[in-house]
C-alpha positions as CSV (number, residue, x, y, z in Angstrom):
1,M,0.0,0.0,0.0
2,P,1.4,3.5,-0.9
3,K,2.3,6.1,1.7
4,M,-0.4,8.6,2.7
5,K,0.2,12.1,1.4
6,T,-0.4,15.1,3.5
7,H,-3.1,17.5,2.2
8,S,-1.0,20.5,1.0
9,S,-3.4,23.2,1.9
10,A,-4.1,21.7,5.3
11,K,-0.4,21.7,6.3
12,K,-0.3,25.4,5.6
13,R,-3.4,26.2,7.7
14,F,-3.3,23.9,10.7
15,K,-0.9,22.9,13.4
16,V,-1.3,20.0,15.9
17,T,-0.6,21.0,19.6
18,G,1.3,18.9,22.1
19,S,-1.9,17.5,23.5
20,G,-3.2,16.5,20.0
21,K,-5.7,19.2,19.4
22,V,-5.7,21.2,16.2
23,K,-4.9,24.9,16.1
24,R,-6.1,27.3,13.4
25,F,-6.1,31.0,12.6
26,Q,-9.3,32.9,12.4
27,A,-11.0,34.1,9.2
28,N,-11.9,37.7,8.2
29,T,-8.5,39.2,8.8
30,S,-6.9,39.6,5.4
31,H,-8.7,42.5,3.7
32,L,-11.5,45.1,4.1
33,M,-10.1,45.9,7.6
34,R,-11.2,49.5,7.5
35,N,-14.8,48.4,7.8
36,K,-14.2,46.4,11.0
37,S,-14.0,47.8,14.4
38,K,-10.8,47.8,16.4
39,R,-12.4,45.4,18.8
40,A,-13.3,42.9,16.0
41,K,-9.8,43.1,14.6
42,L,-8.3,42.5,18.1
43,A,-10.5,39.5,18.7
44,H,-9.5,37.8,15.5
45,R,-5.8,38.3,16.0
46,D,-5.1,35.2,18.1
47,S,-5.4,31.6,17.0
48,T,-8.1,29.2,18.2
49,L,-8.8,25.5,18.2
50,V,-10.7,23.6,15.5
51,C,-14.1,22.4,16.8
52,E,-14.5,18.8,17.8
53,A,-16.8,18.0,14.9
54,D,-14.1,18.9,12.3
55,E,-11.1,17.8,14.2
56,K,-11.1,14.2,13.0
57,R,-11.3,15.3,9.4
58,V,-8.5,17.8,9.7
59,L,-6.2,15.2,11.5
60,R,-6.9,12.8,8.6
61,M,-5.8,15.4,6.1
62,L,-2.6,15.9,8.1
63,C,-2.1,12.1,8.3
64,K,-2.1,12.3,12.1
65,A,-5.1,10.0,12.7
């Protein structure tokens, strides 16, 4: 059986934490920033975790599950 290939776009967007959870960056931060409040921009600055419903699928794309 051939090796599993990592999904190229997934490896650029997600990182697996030490505890095995999947970290991602938040959307709506790349353009049209003048229309967003300072509070909204500040809230989207940090990374967050992938929800449990999608975590299994993301791990499979990263060949970690």
